[in-house]
C-alpha positions as CSV (number, residue, x, y, z in Angstrom):
1,M,113.4,84.6,99.3
2,K,114.3,87.6,98.2
3,K,117.1,88.2,95.3
4,H,119.8,89.8,96.2
5,S,119.9,92.9,93.2
6,S,123.3,92.4,91.3
7,L,125.2,95.7,93.3
8,A,124.0,93.1,97.0
9,R,126.2,90.2,95.2
10,Q,128.7,92.5,94.6
11,M,129.5,93.5,97.5
12,L,129.1,90.1,98.8
13,I,131.8,89.3,96.6
14,Y,134.4,91.9,97.4
15,F,133.8,91.5,101.0
16,G,133.7,87.2,100.9
17,F,137.9,88.4,99.9
18,I,138.4,90.8,102.5
19,A,136.3,87.7,105.1
20,V,138.5,85.4,103.6
21,A,142.3,87.6,103.5
22,A,141.6,87.5,107.1
23,L,141.0,84.0,107.9
24,L,144.7,83.5,105.8
25,I,146.4,86.0,107.8
26,T,145.0,84.2,110.8
27,V,146.2,80.5,109.2
28,E,149.1,81.6,108.3
29,F,150.2,83.2,112.3
30,V,148.8,79.8,113.6
31,W,151.0,77.2,111.2
32,A,153.4,79.6,111.5
33,V,153.1,79.3,115.9
34,R,152.5,74.9,115.2
35,I,156.1,75.6,113.6
36,I,157.9,76.9,116.2
37,M,156.2,75.1,118.6
38,S,157.5,71.9,117.4
39,Q,160.8,73.0,117.0
40,A,160.7,74.1,120.7
41,Q,159.5,70.4,121.3
42,A,162.8,69.1,120.0
43,M,165.0,71.3,122.2
44,V,162.5,69.8,124.6
45,Q,164.7,66.6,124.4
46,L,167.5,68.5,125.9
47,P,168.5,67.6,128.7
48,A,168.8,70.9,130.3
49,G,166.9,74.0,129.6
50,A,163.3,72.4,129.5
51,D,161.8,73.3,132.5
52,G,162.1,76.9,130.5
53,I,161.0,75.3,127.2
54,A,157.9,73.5,128.6
55,H,157.0,77.4,129.5
56,I,157.3,78.4,126.1
57,L,155.6,75.7,124.4
58,T,152.4,76.7,126.7
59,A,153.0,80.2,126.1
60,L,153.3,79.4,122.3
61,R,149.5,77.1,123.2
62,T,148.5,80.1,124.7
63,L,149.1,81.9,121.4
64,Q,148.3,79.8,119.1
65,E,144.4,79.8,120.5
66,K,144.6,83.7,120.3
67,A,144.7,83.5,117.2
68,F,142.4,81.3,116.2
69,L,139.7,83.2,118.1
70,I,140.5,86.7,117.0
71,G,141.1,84.9,113.3
72,I,136.9,84.2,114.5
73,V,136.0,87.0,115.3
74,Q,137.6,89.3,112.7
75,A,135.7,86.8,109.9
76,L,132.7,87.7,112.6
77,V,132.8,91.5,113.2
78,T,133.1,91.7,108.8
79,L,130.3,89.6,108.4
80,I,128.1,92.0,110.3
81,V,129.7,95.1,109.1
82,L,128.9,93.4,105.5
83,V,125.6,92.1,106.0
84,M,124.6,96.4,107.8
85,L,126.5,98.3,104.9
86,I,124.8,96.1,101.8
87,R,120.8,96.4,103.6
88,R,121.9,99.6,103.8
89,I,122.1,101.1,100.9
90,T,120.4,98.1,98.8
91,D,117.3,98.2,100.5
92,P,116.7,102.3,99.3
93,L,117.3,101.1,95.6
94,Q,115.2,98.1,95.8
95,H,112.3,101.5,97.1
96,M,113.8,103.5,94.5
97,I,113.3,100.4,92.1
98,E,109.4,99.8,93.0
99,K,108.9,103.7,92.4
100,A,110.4,103.9,89.6
101,R,108.2,100.7,87.5
102,R,105.5,102.2,89.2
103,I,106.4,105.4,87.6
104,S,107.1,103.4,83.8
105,E,103.5,101.8,84.7
106,G,101.5,105.9,84.7
107,D,101.7,105.8,88.9
108,L,102.1,109.1,89.6
109,S,101.1,109.7,93.1
110,R,103.4,108.1,95.1
111,T,106.4,110.2,96.1
112,I,109.8,108.6,97.6
113,R,110.7,109.6,100.9
114,V,113.8,111.1,101.5
115,H,115.5,111.5,104.5
116,R,119.9,111.1,103.2
117,R,121.4,113.6,102.0
118,D,124.4,110.9,100.1
119,E,124.4,109.8,96.9
120,I,120.8,107.8,97.3
121,G,119.4,110.8,99.0
122,L,119.8,112.6,95.8
123,L,118.9,109.8,93.7
124,A,115.2,109.6,95.7
125,E,114.9,113.7,95.2
126,T,115.4,113.2,91.4
127,I,113.2,110.7,91.0
128,N,110.5,113.2,92.9
129,G,111.9,115.9,90.6
130,L,110.9,113.9,88.1
131,T,108.1,112.8,88.7
132,S,106.8,116.2,89.7
133,N,107.9,117.0,86.2
134,I,105.4,113.9,84.7
135,Q,102.5,115.4,86.5
136,E,103.2,119.0,85.5
137,I,103.4,117.4,81.9
138,V,99.9,114.8,82.8
139,A,98.2,118.7,84.2
140,F,99.2,120.3,81.8
141,G,97.5,117.9,78.4
142,M,94.9,117.4,80.6
143,S,94.1,121.1,80.8
144,T,94.4,121.5,76.7
145,E,92.5,118.1,76.2
146,A,90.2,119.8,78.4
147,S,90.0,123.1,76.6
148,L,90.4,121.7,73.0
149,Q,87.2,119.3,73.2
150,A,85.3,122.5,74.0
151,S,86.6,123.7,71.2
152,L,85.5,121.2,69.3
153,K,82.4,121.3,71.1
154,G,82.0,125.1,69.7
155,L,82.9,123.8,66.1
156,R,80.4,120.9,65.2
157,D,77.8,123.4,66.2
158,R,79.0,124.9,63.7
159,V,79.7,122.4,61.4
160,K,76.2,120.0,61.7
161,Q,75.7,120.9,58.0
162,D,78.9,120.1,55.9
163,P,79.8,116.8,55.6
164,I,83.4,117.2,54.9
165,G,84.0,119.7,58.4
166,C,81.6,116.9,60.2
167,A,83.8,113.6,59.2
168,Q,86.9,116.3,60.0
169,M,85.8,116.3,63.5
170,E,85.2,112.9,63.9
171,K,89.0,112.9,63.3
172,M,89.6,115.4,65.9
173,E,88.0,113.4,69.0
174,K,88.9,110.6,68.2
175,T,92.2,112.0,68.6
176,L,91.2,113.7,70.4
177,G,90.1,111.3,73.1
178,G,92.8,108.9,73.1
179,F,94.6,111.7,73.5
180,G,92.4,112.1,77.0
181,A,92.4,108.0,77.5
182,L,96.2,108.3,77.6
183,L,96.0,110.8,80.2
184,E,93.5,109.7,82.4
185,G,96.0,106.5,82.7
186,F,98.3,108.4,85.1
187,Q,97.4,108.2,88.6
188,L,98.5,111.5,90.1
189,L,99.0,112.8,93.5
190,P,96.5,114.8,94.7
191,A,96.0,118.4,94.5
192,P,97.1,120.4,97.4
193,P,94.2,122.0,99.1
194,T,94.2,126.1,98.3
195,D,93.1,128.2,101.1
196,T,89.2,130.2,100.4
């Protein structure tokens, strides 16, 4: 079973309060009708107007049943709206959380499809922008690393005879190799096709 987020739990609690309040209003209404019915039944025992009071009791019983049905329908509608609203908000957020988790692990190869123009859509666009910026930084780092590797290769040929220069070159190549390995850990979007 899918674990609910804290936002989903909060929304469930808030809308649960609304449903409980609706039910309490219905219960209070049904209770008031019941009190009126008991008072009317006491009046039935009076000899005059017994038929009119019986008619009133029947109408009150019908009203009580309708109020009970209205309360149940109101609670069901509240529950359905609650579930729809929670899913509309939390499902895209869960998708974005998963995307952000992948970004934090170095996977920049996917973007979030944006179909909304509300705050959730803006958040998705922001995550896509973040991913794009990180890709540009990684691509720049990779090209810089390749350029530096080529320069170091040319320098290595010049300092082959100097042991101190060779030691410094090895240290620089090791540092640059670590930088290159870090950059290779990212999964980037494929490059867009170029017109030739």
